C-alpha positions in Angstrom: -0.5 -29.9 -20.5 0.1 -26.7 -22.6 0.8 -24.2 -19.9 0.9 -21.3 -22.3 -2.9 -21.4 -22.8 -3.5 -20.8 -19.1 -3.2 -17.3 -17.4 0.4 -16.8 -16.3 1.4 -20.0 -18.1 4.3 -18.5 -19.9 5.8 -17.4 -16.6 5.4 -20.9 -15.1 6.9 -22.6 -18.1 9.8 -20.3 -18.0 10.2 -20.8 -14.3 10.3 -24.6 -14.6 12.9 -24.3 -17.4 15.0 -21.9 -15.3 14.8 -24.1 -12.2 15.9 -27.1 -14.3 19.0 -25.1 -15.3 19.6 -23.9 -11.8 19.0 -20.3 -12.6 17.7 -17.7 -10.1 15.2 -15.7 -12.1 11.9 -14.0 -11.4 9.9 -16.9 -13.0 12.0 -19.5 -11.1 11.3 -17.8 -7.8 7.7 -17.5 -8.6 7.5 -21.3 -9.3 9.4 -21.9 -6.0 6.8 -19.9 -4.1 3.9 -21.9 -5.6 5.7 -25.3 -5.7 3.4 -27.1 -3.2 0.2 -26.0 -4.8 1.5 -26.4 -8.3 2.6 -30.0 -7.5 -0.9 -30.7 -6.2 -2.3 -29.4 -9.5 -0.2 -31.8 -11.5 2.6 -29.5 -12.5 6.0 -31.3 -12.4 7.9 -28.9 -10.2 11.4 -30.2 -9.3 12.0 -31.1 -5.6 14.9 -28.8 -5.4 13.3 -25.3 -5.5 14.9 -22.1 -4.4 15.2 -21.2 -0.7 13.3 -18.1 0.7 11.6 -17.4 -2.6 9.3 -14.7 -1.4 12.1 -12.6 0.1 14.4 -13.2 -2.8 11.7 -12.4 -5.4 11.1 -9.0 -3.7 14.8 -8.2 -3.6 15.2 -9.2 -7.2 12.3 -6.9 -8.2 13.8 -4.1 -6.1 17.0 -4.3 -8.1 15.1 -2.9 -11.1 13.2 -0.2 -9.2 12.5 -0.2 -5.5 9.6 2.2 -5.9 7.6 -0.3 -7.9 8.8 -3.6 -6.4 5.8 -4.0 -4.1 3.2 -3.6 -6.8 5.1 -5.8 -9.3 5.5 -8.5 -6.5 1.8 -8.5 -5.9 1.0 -8.6 -9.6 3.2 -11.7 -10.0 1.6 -13.4 -7.1 -1.8 -12.7 -8.6 -0.6 -14.3 -11.9 0.6 -17.3 -9.9 -2.7 -17.7 -8.1 -4.6 -17.4 -11.4 -2.5 -20.2 -12.9 -2.9 -22.4 -9.9 -6.7 -21.9 -10.0 -6.7 -22.6 -13.8 -4.8 -25.9 -13.4 -7.3 -27.0 -10.7 -10.1 -26.4 -13.2 -8.3 -28.0 -16.1 -7.6 -31.3 -14.3 
């Protein structure tokens, strides 16, 4: 499936690549948060995802600006949910 054509797909593709390399990035944490639902939608998420991804994502976002971490966190979660819904419709 071409993830880039779905909303948020570029983040999911990057997160899958980052997880495969063992990198802790915002996209990898996002994929780790959505792993169960992504797998149900047919996305090949590795079994070894990152621990405590919600908390770690917020902390990572706060490193770049604690004032906007909450709104950026919520925006990323909305993009994840949009992608999950799109995969459900595409399959």
